[in-house]
C-alpha positions, -999 to +999 in steps of 0.1 A: -913+089+128-885+071+134-845+083+145-826+102+124-807+081+099-829+052+100-836+052+064-803+049+059-800+016+080-773+030+100-790+016+129-805-008+145-820-023+180-790-037+202-788-073+197-759-086+223-755-119+198-745-099+172-727-074+194-703-101+211-701-115+172-688-082+163-716-071+139-739-049+163-746-020+168-762-003+202-779+032+199-778+049+231-807+054+257-807+091+246-805+090+209-781+107+198-750+088+189-749+056+180-715+029+193-703+006+167-681-021+184-655-030+157-651+003+145-619+026+152-636+059+160-672+038+175-690+063+187-712+082+157-732+117+163-772+109+149-774+145+145-745+156+120-721+121+119-692+129+131-678+099+150-651+098+175-633+070+194-642+080+234-674+083+248-666+113+266-655+129+229-689+127+216-704+134+248-684+168+248-693+174+214-730+168+219-737+193+250-711+223+237-707+218+197-739+204+180-762+228+166-753+250+192-741+278+167-711+302+171-705+307+209-676+334+208-669+360+185-640+382+176-642+417+187-627+437+164-640+420+130-673+396+122-652+359+129-676+336+148-663+302+163-675+276+182-645+274+203-627+305+222-593+291+216-601+292+176-609+333+182-580+341+204-553+318+174-570+345+150-568+373+173-534+366+175-525+362+138-550+387+122-554+415+148-514+407+163-515+443+180-550+441+200-551+421+231-562+386+223-598+379+240-630+365+227-663+377+229-691+349+247-723+354+225-743+329+251-739+300+271-745+261+262-752+250+294-785+252+312-780+263+349-801+250+378-817+275+404-813+274+442-853+261+440-843+236+413-859+253+383-837+251+350-826+282+341-819+288+299 
């Protein structure tokens, strides 16, 4: 089985000559995004096709958002969001008489224990 999007011709092996000419695409080592050198938003997520202009932004997207589900819940209704700031904004605008806070459903980052084991 190939990588996601391979059948669409989204990327191919990195070719330095093609990259120098401005036509090459580079696959990241983890195969979670591709680098498109001649595009303004040159980093594309292979899971959801979102595009970003900075490497740090796609790294954050992959670590905290893409395929992770909703991490926060409104304490006063059924509203869910992937960012706590969206919950705070929601509480201030919909539940203006209540204290703005968010309920964290889960952590998206694995923690290491003292023995070096990964805790999920």
